C-alpha positions as CSV (number, residue, x, y, z in Angstrom):
1,M,-1.2,22.5,1.4
2,A,1.9,21.0,3.4
3,S,1.5,17.7,5.2
4,L,1.4,17.4,9.1
5,P,4.8,16.4,11.0
6,V,4.5,12.7,12.0
7,S,5.4,11.8,15.8
8,T,8.7,10.4,16.3
9,G,7.6,7.7,18.6
10,A,9.0,9.7,21.7
11,A,7.3,12.9,23.2
12,V,11.2,14.1,23.6
13,L,12.3,14.6,20.1
14,D,8.4,15.4,19.1
15,L,9.0,18.3,21.4
16,L,12.4,19.3,19.8
17,L,11.1,18.8,16.4
18,R,7.7,21.0,16.8
19,G,5.7,17.9,16.5
20,G,7.7,14.8,14.8
21,Y,9.5,14.4,11.4
22,E,8.7,16.3,8.4
23,A,6.6,14.4,6.0
24,D,8.0,15.0,2.9
25,I,11.7,15.7,3.4
26,V,14.8,13.1,4.2
27,T,16.0,13.4,7.9
28,T,19.2,12.0,9.0
29,I,20.3,10.9,12.4
30,Y,23.5,10.6,13.0
31,G,25.8,9.6,15.9
32,P,28.7,7.0,17.1
33,A,27.8,3.4,18.0
34,G,25.4,2.7,20.7
35,S,24.0,6.4,20.5
36,G,20.3,5.3,20.2
37,K,19.8,5.5,16.4
38,T,18.1,2.2,16.0
39,N,16.2,2.5,19.0
40,L,14.8,6.0,17.4
41,C,14.0,3.8,14.0
42,I,12.1,1.2,15.9
43,L,10.1,4.4,17.7
44,A,9.2,5.8,14.4
45,L,8.1,2.7,13.4
46,L,5.8,1.8,15.7
47,S,4.5,5.6,16.0
48,A,3.4,4.6,12.5
49,V,2.0,0.8,12.9
50,K,0.5,1.9,15.9
51,A,-1.3,5.0,13.5
52,G,-2.9,2.3,11.3
53,K,-0.1,2.9,8.7
54,K,2.3,0.6,7.1
55,A,5.9,1.3,7.9
56,V,8.9,0.5,5.8
57,L,12.2,-0.7,7.4
58,V,15.5,-1.3,5.0
59,D,17.5,-2.8,7.5
60,T,21.2,-3.0,6.4
61,E,22.8,-4.0,9.7
62,G,20.8,-6.4,11.2
63,G,19.9,-4.3,14.2
64,F,16.0,-4.7,14.0
65,S,15.3,-7.1,17.0
66,L,11.5,-8.5,17.9
67,I,12.7,-8.5,21.4
68,R,13.0,-4.9,21.7
69,V,9.8,-4.5,19.3
70,E,7.9,-6.3,22.3
71,Q,9.5,-4.5,24.8
72,L,8.6,-1.6,23.0
73,Y,5.0,-3.0,22.2
74,P,4.2,-5.9,23.7
75,S,1.0,-6.0,21.1
76,Y,3.3,-6.1,18.6
77,K,2.1,-9.2,16.8
78,D,-1.2,-7.6,15.8
79,V,0.7,-5.6,13.7
80,L,3.7,-7.5,11.9
81,D,1.4,-7.2,8.6
82,R,2.0,-3.9,8.6
83,I,5.8,-3.8,8.6
84,L,7.6,-4.1,5.2
85,L,10.9,-5.3,5.8
86,F,14.0,-5.5,3.5
87,S,17.6,-6.9,4.8
88,P,20.0,-6.1,1.7
89,T,23.6,-7.3,2.4
90,T,25.2,-5.7,-0.5
91,F,25.5,-1.8,-2.1
92,E,24.0,-3.3,-5.3
93,E,20.9,-5.0,-3.6
94,Q,20.5,-1.6,-1.2
95,R,19.9,0.5,-4.6
96,K,17.6,-3.0,-5.6
97,A,15.8,-2.1,-2.1
98,F,15.3,1.4,-3.2
99,A,14.2,1.1,-6.6
100,S,11.9,-1.1,-4.9
101,L,10.7,1.8,-2.5
102,R,9.9,4.0,-5.5
103,E,8.1,1.2,-7.5
104,L,5.6,1.1,-4.4
105,A,5.3,4.7,-4.2
106,A,4.1,4.7,-7.4
107,S,0.6,3.2,-7.2
108,P,-1.3,6.1,-4.9
109,A,-2.9,3.3,-3.0
110,N,0.3,2.4,-1.7
111,V,1.5,5.9,-1.0
112,A,-2.0,6.5,1.3
113,S,-1.3,3.4,3.6
114,I,2.8,4.2,4.2
115,G,3.6,5.9,7.3
116,I,7.3,6.0,7.0
117,I,10.2,4.9,5.3
118,I,13.7,4.2,7.3
119,I,16.9,3.4,6.4
120,D,19.1,1.9,9.0
121,S,22.0,2.7,8.2
122,V,22.2,4.5,4.7
123,S,26.5,4.5,5.2
124,M,26.9,0.7,6.4
125,L,27.0,-1.2,2.7
126,Y,28.1,2.0,1.1
127,R,31.4,1.8,3.5
128,L,32.0,-1.8,2.7
129,E,31.6,-0.8,-0.9
130,V,34.5,1.9,-0.8
131,G,36.6,-0.9,1.1
132,K,36.6,-2.9,-2.0
133,T,36.7,-0.6,-4.4
134,D,39.6,1.7,-6.3
135,D,36.5,4.0,-8.2
136,I,35.7,6.1,-5.5
137,Y,34.2,8.3,-7.1
138,A,32.0,6.1,-8.9
139,T,30.9,4.8,-5.8
140,N,30.1,8.3,-4.3
141,R,28.1,8.9,-7.5
142,E,25.9,5.9,-6.8
143,L,25.5,7.0,-3.1
144,A,24.0,10.4,-4.5
145,E,22.1,8.4,-7.2
146,Q,20.3,5.9,-4.4
147,V,19.5,9.2,-1.8
148,S,18.2,10.8,-4.9
149,M,16.0,7.8,-5.0
150,L,15.0,8.6,-1.7
151,T,14.4,12.4,-2.0
152,E,12.2,11.8,-5.0
153,I,10.0,9.3,-3.0
154,A,9.9,11.7,-0.2
155,R,8.6,15.2,-2.1
156,K,6.8,13.3,-4.5
157,N,4.5,11.5,-2.1
158,S,4.8,13.1,1.2
159,I,6.1,10.5,2.8
160,P,8.3,11.2,5.7
161,I,11.9,9.3,5.5
162,L,14.2,8.6,7.9
163,L,18.1,7.9,7.7
164,T,20.6,6.9,10.1
165,N,24.0,7.1,9.3
166,Q,27.8,6.4,10.8
167,V,30.5,9.1,11.7
168,Y,34.0,9.2,12.1
169,S,36.7,11.4,13.4
170,S,39.4,12.8,11.1
171,F,43.0,12.0,12.0
172,D,43.9,16.0,12.2
173,E,40.7,16.9,14.5
174,K,39.8,14.0,16.3
175,D,37.3,15.8,18.4
176,K,35.4,16.7,15.4
177,V,32.7,14.1,14.5
178,N,31.9,13.4,10.7
179,M,29.3,11.7,8.6
180,V,30.0,8.9,6.8
181,G,29.2,9.9,2.8
182,G,29.9,13.6,3.6
183,D,28.0,16.5,1.7
184,I,26.1,13.7,-0.7
185,L,24.1,12.9,2.7
186,K,24.6,16.3,4.4
187,Y,22.6,18.6,1.6
188,S,20.2,15.9,0.4
189,S,19.0,16.0,4.4
190,K,16.8,18.3,5.1
191,C,16.6,17.9,8.8
192,L,20.3,16.6,10.9
193,L,20.0,15.6,14.1
194,E,23.5,14.4,15.7
195,L,23.5,12.1,18.8
196,Q,26.2,12.1,21.3
197,K,26.7,9.7,24.2
198,A,26.9,12.3,27.1
199,H,27.7,11.1,30.6
200,Q,26.9,7.3,31.1
201,T,23.9,6.6,30.1
202,K,22.7,9.8,29.1
203,R,22.3,10.6,25.4
204,R,22.3,14.0,23.7
205,I,20.2,15.0,20.4
206,I,21.1,18.5,18.7
207,L,19.0,19.6,16.2
208,R,21.8,20.5,13.2
209,K,19.7,21.7,10.3
210,H,16.3,22.4,9.8
211,R,14.1,24.2,7.1
212,S,12.1,26.3,10.1
213,L,13.6,25.9,13.2
214,P,16.9,27.2,14.9
215,E,19.9,25.2,14.3
216,G,21.4,24.1,18.3
217,L,18.3,23.3,19.8
218,E,18.8,20.2,21.9
219,A,17.5,17.7,24.4
220,F,18.5,14.7,26.6
221,F,17.5,11.4,27.5
222,E,18.1,7.5,28.4
223,I,17.3,4.9,27.0
224,K,15.0,2.2,29.0
225,N,12.8,-0.7,28.4
226,E,9.6,1.6,27.4
227,G,11.1,3.9,25.4
228,I,13.4,6.8,25.7
229,V,13.0,9.3,28.6
230,E,13.8,13.0,28.6
231,V,16.5,13.8,31.3
232,E,17.9,16.8,32.4
233,F,21.8,17.5,32.2
C-alpha cells in the first residue's frame, strides 16, 4: 500500500501537492537565492518533529538558523533532540553524510522514527568541486552516485527526501532558468518545484513535474515571521 503524503508544514503547499511531499520519492525545490528554499526546508523539518518523528537535515550552505526556527516554533527547544544535523563542507564530506544516512536507514527502528530527510542544498558543494577540477565527467558521476543513494533510501524505506537546488541562466537564454546538476537532478527527482521571485515580497511556486498531478499548477505566497502565507497575484 502506498504511503500517504507528508505535510510540507505550509497549508498553501499542501494544497498545491494534494496533501504534501510523497513519501517514497525525491522532491527537488529549485530557485534563485532568497526565493524561500530554506524556509520551506525548515517548515518541513518542523512539521515532521511536531508530528513526533525525527528529521534529518544535511546543511551544506550554513542556512539553518535557530532564530528562524524559534520564530516558526517558539517551543523548538522541546524537539531539538529529534533533529539530526549534518554540516558537510566538501563534496567528499557530503558523500560520507549520504552514506551515513543509508546506514541509518538500514535499521527498521530508525526508519520508523524518521519523518523526513532534507538536503539544503544538494548542489552547493558540487559547484565548488566543479570549480576546482578538470575532470567534470568524474564529478558528475559522483553527483549521480550520491543522488542515487538518496533515491534508494526513499524508495526502500518510504522516507520523503527533500532537496533544494541552485539555478543559473545560460549566456544564450538569459530568461531561461536551469538547475545546477542538470539532467542528473531532473531525472532523479519525481517531483520538481520551481520557486520564483514574483512581485516585491511575493513568491511563486510552480509544479514542474509530478507523478500524478498536472504540470503547471502554481501558487503565490509571502514569507512571514510565522511561516509562509498564501497571497493573490
